[in-house]
Each structure stands twice: as structure tokens, then as C-alpha cells.
C-alpha positions in Angstrom: 193.9 147.7 147.5 191.8 146.9 144.3 192.2 143.2 144.8 191.1 143.5 148.5 188.1 145.6 147.5 187.0 143.1 144.8 187.4 140.2 147.2 185.4 142.0 149.9 182.7 142.9 147.3 182.5 139.2 146.3 182.0 138.3 150.0 179.3 140.9 150.4 177.5 139.7 147.3 177.5 136.2 148.8 176.1 137.6 152.0 173.4 139.5 150.0 172.2 136.1 148.7 172.3 134.7 152.2 170.1 137.6 153.5 167.6 137.0 150.7 167.5 133.3 151.6 166.6 133.9 155.3 163.1 132.5 155.4 162.3 132.5 159.1 162.3 135.8 161.1 164.9 136.1 163.9 163.8 136.9 167.4 165.6 139.6 169.6 167.5 136.9 171.5 168.8 135.4 168.2 170.2 138.7 166.8 174.0 138.6 166.6 175.9 141.7 167.9 172.9 144.1 167.4 169.5 144.2 168.9 166.7 145.5 166.7 163.3 146.9 167.8 160.3 148.7 166.1 159.3 151.7 168.1 156.6 154.4 167.9 156.9 158.0 169.1 153.2 157.9 170.2 151.1 155.4 172.0 148.3 155.7 169.4 147.6 156.8 165.8 145.9 160.1 164.9 143.6 160.1 161.9 144.9 162.5 159.2 148.3 162.9 160.8 151.9 162.0 160.0 153.7 160.2 162.9 157.2 159.0 163.6 158.2 155.4 163.9 161.7 154.0 164.0 163.9 151.0 163.9 166.0 151.1 167.1 169.5 149.5 166.7 171.7 148.8 169.7 175.1 147.6 168.5 177.6 145.7 170.6 181.0 147.6 171.0 183.1 147.6 167.8 180.2 146.4 165.6 178.3 148.5 163.0 175.5 148.5 160.5 175.3 150.5 157.3 174.1 153.8 155.8 172.2 154.1 152.5 175.6 154.2 150.8 177.6 151.5 152.7 181.0 152.5 151.2 183.5 150.0 150.0 181.5 147.0 151.3 178.4 146.2 153.2 174.6 146.6 152.7 172.1 149.1 154.1 169.3 148.1 156.3 166.1 147.4 154.4 162.5 147.5 155.6 159.4 145.8 154.1 156.2 147.0 155.7 152.7 145.4 156.1 150.3 148.2 157.0 146.5 148.7 157.5 144.6 150.1 154.5 145.4 153.7 153.7 148.5 153.9 156.0 151.7 154.8 154.1 155.3 155.1 155.0 158.1 157.3 153.7 161.7 156.0 153.1 164.1 155.9 156.0 165.3 159.4 157.0 168.9 158.3 157.2 170.8 159.8 160.1 174.3 161.2 159.6 176.8 158.3 159.1 180.1 157.6 160.6 183.2 156.5 158.7 184.7 153.1 159.6 188.1 151.9 158.3 188.5 148.2 158.2 191.7 146.7 156.6 192.2 149.8 154.3 188.6 149.9 153.2 186.1 152.6 154.2 182.5 151.9 155.2 179.7 154.3 156.3 177.2 153.5 158.9 176.3 153.4 162.6 177.5 152.0 165.9 176.2 152.4 169.5 172.5 153.2 169.7 170.8 154.7 166.7 167.2 155.1 165.4 166.4 154.8 161.7 163.3 157.1 161.6 160.4 156.5 159.3 157.4 158.9 158.9 154.0 157.2 158.7 150.9 158.9 157.5 147.5 157.8 158.8 144.4 158.3 156.6 141.8 160.8 157.8 139.1 158.1 157.7 140.9 155.7 160.1 138.2 154.6 162.6 138.7 156.0 166.1 138.8 153.2 168.7 139.9 150.6 166.2 143.3 148.8 166.4 146.0 149.2 163.7 148.4 146.2 163.1 151.7 147.4 161.9 154.4 144.9 160.8 157.9 145.4 159.3 160.4 142.8 158.0 163.9 144.3 158.6 167.1 142.9 157.1 170.5 144.2 158.0 174.2 143.4 157.9 176.3 143.9 161.0 180.1 143.9 160.8 183.3 144.2 162.7 185.9 142.6 160.5 183.5 139.7 159.7 179.9 140.3 158.7 176.7 138.6 159.9 173.3 139.0 158.2 170.2 139.5 160.3 166.5 139.5 159.8 163.6 140.1 162.1 159.9 140.6 161.7 158.5 143.1 164.3 154.9 144.2 165.0 153.0 146.9 166.9 149.3 147.0 167.6 148.2 150.6 168.2 144.8 152.0 168.9 143.4 154.8 166.7 142.9 157.8 168.9 139.7 159.8 169.1 139.5 163.6 168.6 138.7 164.0 172.3 141.7 161.9 173.3 144.7 162.7 171.0 147.7 160.3 171.1 150.3 161.0 173.8 154.1 160.5 173.4 155.4 157.1 174.5 157.7 158.1 177.3 159.9 155.0 176.8 161.2 156.5 173.5 161.2 160.3 174.0 165.0 160.5 174.3 165.6 158.2 171.3 163.4 160.3 168.9 164.9 163.5 170.2 168.3 162.2 169.4 167.1 161.0 166.0 166.1 164.5 165.1 169.5 165.9 166.1 171.2 163.2 164.0 169.3 164.2 160.9 171.5 166.3 158.5 169.9 169.8 158.2 168.9 171.3 154.9 170.9 174.4 154.0 170.7 177.5 151.7 174.2 176.8 150.5 174.9 177.0 146.8 176.9 174.1 145.4 178.9 173.7 142.2 181.2 170.9 141.2 183.8 170.0 138.6 185.2 166.7 137.5 189.0 167.3 137.2 190.8 164.1 136.0 190.5 161.6 138.8 188.9 164.1 141.2 185.4 165.4 141.8 185.6 168.8 143.5 182.6 170.4 145.2 182.6 174.1 146.0 180.1 175.3 148.7 179.1 178.9 149.3 176.4 180.4 151.6 175.5 181.5 155.1 177.0 179.9 158.2 179.5 177.7 156.4 181.6 175.8 159.0 185.4 175.9 159.2 187.2 172.9 157.9 188.2 171.6 161.3 187.1 168.0 161.8 184.8 168.0 158.7 183.9 164.8 156.9 181.7 164.4 153.8 179.7 161.6 152.3 177.8 161.1 149.0 174.5 159.2 149.1 174.9 157.9 145.5 177.2 154.9 144.9 179.9 154.6 142.3 180.4 158.4 142.0 183.3 159.2 144.4 185.7 156.8 146.1 185.2 156.1 149.8 188.4 157.6 151.2 188.2 160.7 153.4 187.9 163.7 151.1 190.3 166.7 151.2 188.3 169.6 152.8 189.5 173.2 153.0 188.3 176.8 153.3 189.2 179.2 150.5 187.9 182.6 151.5 184.0 182.4 151.5 184.0 179.0 150.0 184.3 175.5 151.4 186.0 173.0 149.1 185.3 169.3 149.3 187.7 167.3 147.1 186.8 163.7 146.4 188.6 161.0 144.5 186.5 159.7 141.6 185.2 156.1 142.0 186.9 153.5 139.9 183.3 152.4 138.9 182.3 155.9 137.8 180.0 155.7 134.8 177.3 158.0 133.5 177.1 161.0 135.8 173.8 161.9 137.5 172.2 165.3 137.0 172.5 165.9 140.8 173.9 164.1 143.8 173.3 164.4 147.5 176.2 165.5 149.8 176.2 165.2 153.6 178.8 167.2 155.5 179.4 166.4 159.2 181.5 168.1 162.0 182.0 167.1 165.6 181.2 169.8 168.2 180.9 170.1 172.0 177.2 169.3 171.7 177.7 166.3 169.4 178.0 165.9 165.7 176.4 168.5 163.5 175.4 167.7 159.9 174.2 169.4 156.7 172.7 168.2 153.5 173.0 169.9 150.1 172.1 168.8 146.6 174.9 169.3 144.1 174.3 169.7 140.4 176.8 167.7 138.4 179.1 169.5 136.0 177.5 169.5 132.6 180.8 168.7 130.8 181.7 165.8 133.0 182.2 162.6 131.0 182.4 158.9 132.1 
């Protein structure tokens, strides 16, 4: 297992170099196994407002791209923006990931259709009636058993709305942005504690509306903290216990880490996010 993991990591490092060397942007027809498109929730920009943009990924069956923590191998999608003066973007609001097992390795990411949402703030002094040119250079890695790097530069030219004519939603993408909001893990009032016990990192969650353990999965955003195998999850009275193996690359522990818990339901997958303080007595 360790030999396979290291070999796979070497391959991914080589692919990383290949992604960095891609000089010419790919067009939609050139993208292998995933189509990538820049979309906006509204048809115009509103001065002084924050608006939603997104990278729409449509994967071919059995292919996937990666979450912020890709797992045993892979690389997350990255975005480099070129924006008008005063316009700023936040980081990707990563949707809940799925777990993919490939040859005994575990990866985290997305298949099917997914939007990577990005909030964009428009300055209050943006000139109504002007045009805003927005460009993004996206790089990704799409995998089944083999992995293929991709890159595409995408642009949108949107007018800046006037006060008398506020921007309207773009009906082409209403469903996609609605699904993106449902795919965002929700903040909780849960209290989290954790303990490093030998080769395990055990998180205890308490608080209102804790789910039962049926079908639960859990992911840690930070790399090299826990291993990437499915954790052991159970209920003990009013507590939910999430028991991870410790990563073989575990080093200096962080002060906190971010835990995402997911559960399938009749309405789709539900997800929660909680920040976990690291045990003060944990040692590398």
C-alpha cells in the first residue's frame, strides 16, 4: 500500500509539473473527459454588491476532479483571475466532496455536474453602464484510473447595472447555483474536541441536531493530518465519534482543523462543517 501510494504521488508530482508547463489555454472542445465553463448568477454587476460566479464542471461518466484536499493523490482545481480595478474574489467555496476508491487509494472530489462557487465583490464606484471584463485561468486534473491535466482561460464581459435597472438572474444557470448552495456544507453550533491516541485521531462532536451514524462520511480539509481511509463513525449517547487513522506524513499539528461531515438523504446529500481544536498534548 505504501509503495503504491508513493508511486502514485510521484506520478502526480510529474503531472503537477506538466500542468505548470501548459502555456496555451485549452478550448472547450479540447478538454478531455470534463467540460469547464465560467458562469455568473446575474447578467450584470451591481456596484457595491457581492455576487456569485462559478466554474461549472461537467464530467464524463467515471471521471472525477478534486476537492481542496485531494486525498491520496491528485490536485485541486486552481483559479487565477484577471479582474477590473476594485473587483475582488474570495476563494472557492468548496462543495461537499465524494470519496473515490482507485486501486486501494482514496481520493476526494467531484463527478457528474458540479459548480465551484466564487463570491465576487464589486466596488461601489463601478461606473454604471460600463463593461467589466472578467477572465480566469483554470487548471485541473481529471482522473479515472489515469489522470489528465487540463487548462482553460475563460472570459465574461458583463455590463455594470444602474440603480434604476438592477441586475437580473441569468436564467441559464439558476438551477446550477441553487444546487451549489445545497452542496455547501453548513456551519453548525456543534462543539468539537479531539484526542490523538497512538495512530488514531478521534474527534468527538456534541450539539443540537447531530445526525445518526448511518451512511456518514467525514473529510478533513488540511492535508497530512489524517489518513484518507473512511473513518470509523459511531454514536455514543449524545456524542458523535469520528475516528480517523493518523497520516503517515503527520508532523507538527495545527491549532485547529476543518472537518466536513456528509450524509446521504432522500433529498440528496447533507453536509456540515465544524472547526476542531487540536489536542494541546498531541505530539508529532
